[in-house]
GULO-956582 format. One line per field, with one value per residue (C-alpha): x, y, z negated; chain; residue in three letters. Coordinates in steps of 0.2 Angstrom, whole numbers. Example, Ala and Ser with C-alpha at 12.3 -4.5 7.8 and 13.67 -1.06 7.14 Angstrom:
residues 2
c1: [62/68]
c2: [-22/-5]
c3: [-39/-36]
unit: [A/A]
code: [Ala/Ser]
//
This chain:
residues 436
c1: [0/13/29/46/60/79/86/89/85/68/64/67/56/42/43/42/27/18/22/14/-1/-14/-8/-24/-26/-45/-40/-42/-60/-63/-56/-69/-83/-76/-75/-93/-100/-90/-97/-115/-115/-107/-121/-136/-132/-143/-153/-137/-132/-149/-149/-131/-136/-149/-139/-123/-129/-147/-155/-169/-167/-174/-164/-170/-164/-146/-141/-141/-152/-149/-161/-151/-135/-143/-150/-133/-126/-140/-135/-116/-110/-102/-86/-86/-90/-76/-64/-70/-67/-50/-45/-52/-42/-25/-26/-31/-17/-4/-10/-10/9/10/0/12/14/15/31/40/59/65/81/94/89/71/66/52/50/39/24/6/-3/-22/-35/-46/-64/-71/-65/-73/-70/-74/-77/-79/-93/-95/-85/-84/-88/-73/-75/-57/-56/-68/-57/-40/-47/-59/-48/-33/-46/-54/-37/-31/-46/-57/-74/-85/-81/-92/-92/-99/-101/-111/-129/-133/-150/-164/-151/-145/-127/-116/-120/-101/-97/-110/-104/-86/-90/-98/-84/-71/-81/-89/-102/-112/-114/-122/-126/-118/-103/-92/-86/-102/-99/-81/-90/-103/-88/-78/-91/-106/-124/-140/-138/-119/-107/-92/-76/-58/-49/-55/-47/-50/-48/-60/-60/-53/-67/-65/-46/-48/-61/-50/-36/-47/-54/-37/-34/-52/-49/-35/-33/-23/-16/-21/-20/-20/-23/-15/1/13/31/39/57/61/75/76/69/52/37/30/12/14/20/7/-6/1/2/-16/-21/-16/-22/-40/-43/-44/-40/-27/-19/-1/8/27/39/59/68/86/80/75/67/57/51/44/35/27/20/13/5/-3/-11/-17/-24/-33/-42/-57/-55/-71/-64/-56/-59/-53/-39/-33/-33/-22/-10/-9/-7/2/9/28/41/60/75/90/108/108/96/105/99/82/82/89/75/62/68/66/48/44/30/14/17/34/36/53/52/70/80/86/74/80/97/89/78/93/94/76/74/56/40/23/23/36/32/46/48/38/25/19/8/2/-16/-12/-7/-23/-35/-28/-9/-11/-1/-12/-16/-20/-3/6/5/12/30/23/32/48/40/24/19/5/-11/-9/-15/-4/-16/-30/-19/-9/3/5/22/24/36/38/52/56/60/78/78/70/83/97/90/83/97/96/78/79/94/83/68/78/85/68/60/48/51/36/43/59/49/38/54/63/48/48/66/65/50/49/33/32/35/21]
c2: [0/13/10/11/17/17/21/39/39/31/43/58/50/46/64/72/60/66/84/83/73/86/86/77/71/77/95/101/94/102/118/120/116/129/142/138/141/157/164/158/167/182/184/177/182/174/164/154/152/145/133/127/124/114/103/101/102/96/111/121/139/156/172/178/162/164/177/170/179/187/175/161/168/170/153/146/151/140/124/124/118/129/119/122/140/143/134/145/160/156/152/168/178/169/171/189/192/185/194/211/209/207/223/232/250/264/274/288/293/310/309/322/336/336/319/310/291/279/266/269/253/252/237/232/237/220/202/186/171/153/140/122/110/92/80/91/108/119/133/135/139/153/160/158/168/181/187/193/202/211/215/222/233/227/234/221/203/192/173/159/141/126/123/107/98/111/125/122/128/120/131/131/138/152/155/156/168/180/179/183/198/192/205/194/176/167/149/144/134/128/137/146/154/160/168/177/184/189/197/200/196/204/197/194/209/209/208/213/198/180/168/150/132/121/107/106/116/130/131/131/144/155/153/159/174/180/197/202/200/196/178/170/155/140/127/109/94/95/88/85/80/75/73/62/54/40/52/52/42/31/33/52/51/39/50/65/56/51/68/74/58/60/77/70/55/65/71/67/60/58/53/55/47/42/27/11/3/18/17/-1/4/19/8/-4/10/18/1/-1/17/15/-1/9/25/34/41/25/23/40/39/23/29/44/33/20/32/47/40/36/32/37/31/41/41/59/73/85/73/73/92/92/81/91/107/99/94/111/105/114/107/102/94/93/78/77/80/97/105/123/117/107/123/132/119/122/133/129/126/133/131/123/114/112/98/83/93/103/93/100/101/115/125/120/127/140/143/159/158/155/138/143/138/135/117/106/114/131/135/138/155/158/162/159/170/185/203/208/196/209/225/233/247/263/270/288/300/318/329/347/358/357/339/337/349/337/322/331/327/308/307/315/304/288/295/298/281/274/284/293/312/318/309/319/336/333/335/348/360/360/363/377/385/378/380/391/380/379]
c3: [0/-6/4/-2/10/6/23/26/44/42/27/39/52/40/33/50/54/39/42/59/54/59/77/82/100/98/94/111/111/94/100/114/102/90/104/109/91/89/105/101/84/91/104/94/76/62/75/79/60/56/71/67/48/54/65/55/37/40/31/37/31/36/38/21/13/18/5/-13/-25/-41/-50/-43/-50/-67/-67/-63/-80/-88/-78/-82/-99/-112/-110/-92/-93/-105/-94/-79/-90/-96/-79/-73/-86/-82/-64/-65/-77/-65/-50/-58/-60/-41/-35/-23/-27/-15/-15/-7/-6/-4/6/12/24/18/25/15/19/10/11/5/0/2/1/15/14/15/12/17/7/13/0/6/1/6/-4/-19/-27/-29/-42/-43/-24/-28/-43/-33/-17/-25/-40/-29/-19/-34/-41/-24/-25/-12/-14/-5/-7/3/0/11/7/15/8/-1/-1/0/2/-16/-21/-35/-51/-56/-39/-42/-60/-54/-40/-53/-65/-51/-44/-28/-23/-12/-7/8/11/27/31/46/60/61/44/50/66/55/44/59/70/58/60/55/38/34/36/47/36/38/31/29/17/10/15/25/37/54/62/49/52/71/70/58/71/85/76/71/78/77/58/47/39/26/34/44/29/33/22/5/0/-15/-16/-32/-35/-50/-59/-72/-86/-78/-84/-70/-77/-75/-57/-51/-58/-50/-33/-35/-40/-23/-13/-20/-11/6/17/26/10/8/-8/-8/-22/-20/-33/-37/-47/-38/-54/-56/-38/-40/-56/-48/-34/-47/-57/-42/-38/-56/-57/-41/-47/-54/-46/-42/-25/-21/-3/2/-10/-4/14/10/0/14/28/20/4/3/-10/-5/-14/-13/-21/-27/-32/-20/-6/-13/-13/5/11/2/10/27/23/15/4/-2/-20/-26/-44/-51/-64/-69/-84/-79/-67/-68/-61/-47/-43/-37/-22/-17/-2/5/-6/-8/-28/-38/-54/-67/-80/-86/-94/-78/-67/-52/-58/-70/-55/-46/-60/-72/-73/-64/-48/-33/-27/-9/-2/15/21/35/34/34/17/28/33/23/5/-6/-5/-16/-19/-3/7/4/6/20/20/30/33/27/37/34/42/38/54/49/47/64/73/65/76/90/102/97/99/116/122/118/126/142/142/140/154/142/145/134/119/120/125/109/99/109/110/91/89/102/94/76/67/51/35/24]
unit: [A/A/A/A/A/A/A/A/A/A/A/A/A/A/A/A/A/A/A/A/A/A/A/A/A/A/A/A/A/A/A/A/A/A/A/A/A/A/A/A/A/A/A/A/A/A/A/A/A/A/A/A/A/A/A/A/A/A/A/A/A/A/A/A/A/A/A/A/A/A/A/A/A/A/A/A/A/A/A/A/A/A/A/A/A/A/A/A/A/A/A/A/A/A/A/A/A/A/A/A/A/A/A/A/A/A/A/A/A/A/A/A/A/A/A/A/A/A/A/A/A/A/A/A/A/A/A/A/A/A/A/A/A/A/A/A/A/A/A/A/A/A/A/A/A/A/A/A/A/A/A/A/A/A/A/A/A/A/A/A/A/A/A/A/A/A/A/A/A/A/A/A/A/A/A/A/A/A/A/A/A/A/A/A/A/A/A/A/A/A/A/A/A/A/A/A/A/A/A/A/A/A/A/A/A/A/A/A/A/A/A/A/A/A/A/A/A/A/A/A/A/A/A/A/A/A/A/A/A/A/A/A/A/A/A/A/A/A/A/A/A/A/A/A/A/A/A/A/A/A/A/A/A/A/A/A/A/A/A/A/A/A/A/A/A/A/A/A/A/A/A/A/A/A/A/A/A/A/A/A/A/A/A/A/A/A/A/A/A/A/A/A/A/A/A/A/A/A/A/A/A/A/A/A/A/A/A/A/A/A/A/A/A/A/A/A/A/A/A/A/A/A/A/A/A/A/A/A/A/A/A/A/A/A/A/A/A/A/A/A/A/A/A/A/A/A/A/A/A/A/A/A/A/A/A/A/A/A/A/A/A/A/A/A/A/A/A/A/A/A/A/A/A/A/A/A/A/A/A/A/A/A/A/A/A/A/A/A/A/A/A/A/A/A/A/A/A/A/A/A/A/A/A/A/A/A/A/A/A/A/A/A/A/A/A/A/A/A/A/A/A/A/A/A/A/A/A/A/A/A/A/A/A/A/A/A]
code: [Unk/Unk/Unk/Unk/Unk/Unk/Unk/Unk/Unk/Unk/Unk/Unk/Unk/Unk/Unk/Unk/Unk/Unk/Unk/Unk/Unk/Unk/Unk/Unk/Unk/Unk/Unk/Unk/Unk/Unk/Unk/Unk/Unk/Unk/Unk/Unk/Unk/Unk/Unk/Unk/Unk/Unk/Unk/Unk/Unk/Unk/Unk/Unk/Unk/Unk/Unk/Unk/Unk/Unk/Unk/Unk/Unk/Unk/Unk/Unk/Unk/Unk/Unk/Unk/Unk/Unk/Unk/Unk/Unk/Unk/Unk/Unk/Unk/Unk/Unk/Unk/Unk/Unk/Unk/Unk/Unk/Unk/Unk/Unk/Unk/Unk/Unk/Unk/Unk/Unk/Unk/Unk/Unk/Unk/Unk/Unk/Unk/Unk/Unk/Unk/Unk/Unk/Unk/Unk/Unk/Unk/Unk/Unk/Unk/Unk/Unk/Unk/Unk/Unk/Unk/Unk/Unk/Unk/Unk/Unk/Unk/Unk/Unk/Unk/Unk/Unk/Unk/Unk/Unk/Unk/Unk/Unk/Unk/Unk/Unk/Unk/Unk/Unk/Unk/Unk/Unk/Unk/Unk/Unk/Unk/Unk/Unk/Unk/Unk/Unk/Unk/Unk/Unk/Unk/Unk/Unk/Unk/Unk/Unk/Unk/Unk/Unk/Unk/Unk/Unk/Unk/Unk/Unk/Unk/Unk/Unk/Unk/Unk/Unk/Unk/Unk/Unk/Unk/Unk/Unk/Unk/Unk/Unk/Unk/Unk/Unk/Unk/Unk/Unk/Unk/Unk/Unk/Unk/Unk/Unk/Unk/Unk/Unk/Unk/Unk/Unk/Unk/Unk/Unk/Unk/Unk/Unk/Unk/Unk/Unk/Unk/Unk/Unk/Unk/Unk/Unk/Unk/Unk/Unk/Unk/Unk/Unk/Unk/Unk/Unk/Unk/Unk/Unk/Unk/Unk/Unk/Unk/Unk/Unk/Unk/Unk/Unk/Unk/Unk/Unk/Unk/Unk/Unk/Unk/Unk/Unk/Unk/Unk/Unk/Unk/Unk/Unk/Unk/Unk/Unk/Unk/Unk/Unk/Unk/Unk/Unk/Unk/Unk/Unk/Unk/Unk/Unk/Unk/Unk/Unk/Unk/Unk/Unk/Unk/Unk/Unk/Unk/Unk/Unk/Unk/Unk/Unk/Unk/Unk/Unk/Unk/Unk/Unk/Unk/Unk/Unk/Unk/Unk/Unk/Unk/Unk/Unk/Unk/Unk/Unk/Unk/Unk/Unk/Unk/Unk/Unk/Unk/Unk/Unk/Unk/Unk/Unk/Unk/Unk/Unk/Unk/Unk/Unk/Unk/Unk/Unk/Unk/Unk/Unk/Unk/Unk/Unk/Unk/Unk/Unk/Unk/Unk/Unk/Unk/Unk/Unk/Unk/Unk/Unk/Unk/Unk/Unk/Unk/Unk/Unk/Unk/Unk/Unk/Unk/Unk/Unk/Unk/Unk/Unk/Unk/Unk/Unk/Unk/Unk/Unk/Unk/Unk/Unk/Unk/Unk/Unk/Unk/Unk/Unk/Unk/Unk/Unk/Unk/Unk/Unk/Unk/Unk/Unk/Unk/Unk/Unk/Unk/Unk/Unk/Unk/Unk/Unk/Unk/Unk/Unk/Unk/Unk/Unk/Unk/Unk/Unk/Unk/Unk/Unk/Unk/Unk/Unk/Unk/Unk/Unk/Unk/Unk/Unk/Unk/Unk/Unk/Unk/Unk/Unk/Unk/Unk/Unk/Unk/Unk/Unk/Unk/Unk/Unk/Unk/Unk/Unk/Unk/Unk/Unk/Unk/Unk/Unk/Unk/Unk/Unk/Unk]
//
């Protein structure tokens, strides 16, 4: 079930295969389907949303039922346990505290010769959050996407999520949305929901940035609307890579691998260890923990296709393989994790030590759990307040400062064949405006 590999060449080949697992031969067909959905919603608005909701979600709704009402939101608090509400509120506080540390600040620098340069950060006006339904409810996804938007100063935070039977939505998701500052919620999912956020309909407003995970249709839709709106990333199936030495507990390691595999049949769970005996114990422990697993079928599929144990000679080699894979989640289950951290170059989130399972990061540690996948950690970063902000460059020259660079600007403009560029500077140095 969970394979053990000891040959380095085979290990590298398998890691590449797992990293590329989203390159589906059917993607071309799916892209065409998504393109049609986007264009139909763009043309028909609410009418298309309702038709697709009936076709894909098997729910018959009216346009008035798309938006979640205040009474539904109030009722959600009565449907969650006090323990769950307390957990949501704790997670909300800790996520907000972390993201407040990362709000970029506007700045200006006064240089020589009366030149002022800087950056001015401002939030987008409207953010759209996609929260998946289907296999499970994800209040944590709500918190991780909405709170950075709120902290960034976004005034209108619009959430979409697929409807359940009778149009019902999970009460924990609704409670999390209120705790996180979501301003409006609509019961619509799939590529059609992305289209509604990107183009707007009679009921759902057009937004500036769309964030949040989803199935392949949602990801393809986000890719196709990028440019009309901003997006966070094109996240694929989730993944964890664990580096472990002989000090790690095989029961803990097996639980962490399964915690990732239970997400989805395409989730990846990889262990790289310097201890061959530990590798065998983890394989046996995974088998034992799967025996009565509530999500056994999907979890077994993930382990069978995208689960892997690699035995290497040194932790340095383990770090090298990890950097080549660039995992979404990386656990350092070793005696000296901070030392090994120095060798890690590419990872979405890094969990250090035997008492830091990836699950704490999923729910409430504070840093965002929306992370780059499929090798994107080589160039991308986790979702943050910056996702919902943009900056404008600030430039101010006095007449004297402009005069000092006038000849250089004119020379560059002449080289590029743009005479008015040069003249726009020359005319000011020949006839300077009065300083105010």
